[in-house]
N, C-alpha and C positions, 0 to 999 in steps of 0.2 A: 205226749204230755210228761211222761216220766223223764225223758231226756231234757226237756226244758227246765224242769225243776232242778235236776242235777247240775245243769250248766249255770242256772241262776244262783244256786247255792254256792258253787265254786267261785263265781264272780264276787259274791258277798263275803266269802271267806278272805279273798285277796283284798277287798275294800276294807274289811275289818283289820287285817294285818297292817295295811297302810295307815289307817286311822290310829291304831295303837302307836305306831312309830312316830307319826306326826304329833300326836298328843304328848308323848314323852319328850320329844324335842322342844315343844312349846312350853311344857310345864317346867322344864329345867332351864328355860330361857336361852337355849342354844339357837333356836330358830323362832323368831316372834311371828306367830300366826294367830290371827284374830279369832278364827272359828274353832280352834283346838285348845282353848284355855281351860275347858272343863272336860269331865269324863262322860258327858252326855252323848257325844258321838260314838264313843266306845260301846256304851250301853245300847244305843240304837243298832249298831252293827251286830252285836251279839244277839239282840232280840230278833232281828230279821233273819239272821243265819239259823237261829234255833227254831224259829217257826218253819222255815223252809226244810230244815232237817226233820222236824216232826211230820210235816206233810209227806216228805219222801219216805219216811218209815211207815206211815199209814198206807201208802200205796204199794209197799213191798209185798211180795207173795208170802214171805215168811214172817208175817206180822206178829204171830204169837211168839216167835223165837226172839224178837227184839223188844219185848215189853219193857225191859229195864232201860233200854236206850231211849224209848219213847217217853218213859217216865222222867228220865234225866233231862231230856229236851224240854219237856213241859215245866219241870221245876226251874230250869234256867229262864224260861219265858216268864213265868209268874214272878220269880225273884227279880228279874230285870224290870218288869212292869211295876212291881212294888217300890223299888228304889227310884224309879222315874216319877211315880206319883208322889212319893215322899220328898222329892227334889233333893236326893242325895247324889250329887255328881260334881 
């Protein structure tokens, strides 16, 4: 289970990087892409990656050692959710 979460997190990191690049290209009208005109895709990528990172940290054996990392992941998740609910993208 641990390996599946690590691999899924890595895949979503690459998807997030690709989404950031495509959104920037679309925002600056270099490459017109319909689905990358707003920052919602970036927020979704960060949200999913942060949730997977928090789950990975919770499953870690040294969970007490990484409390600040877990706190940062959760702050990113709640911050991203807040901006998605407020429709800031």
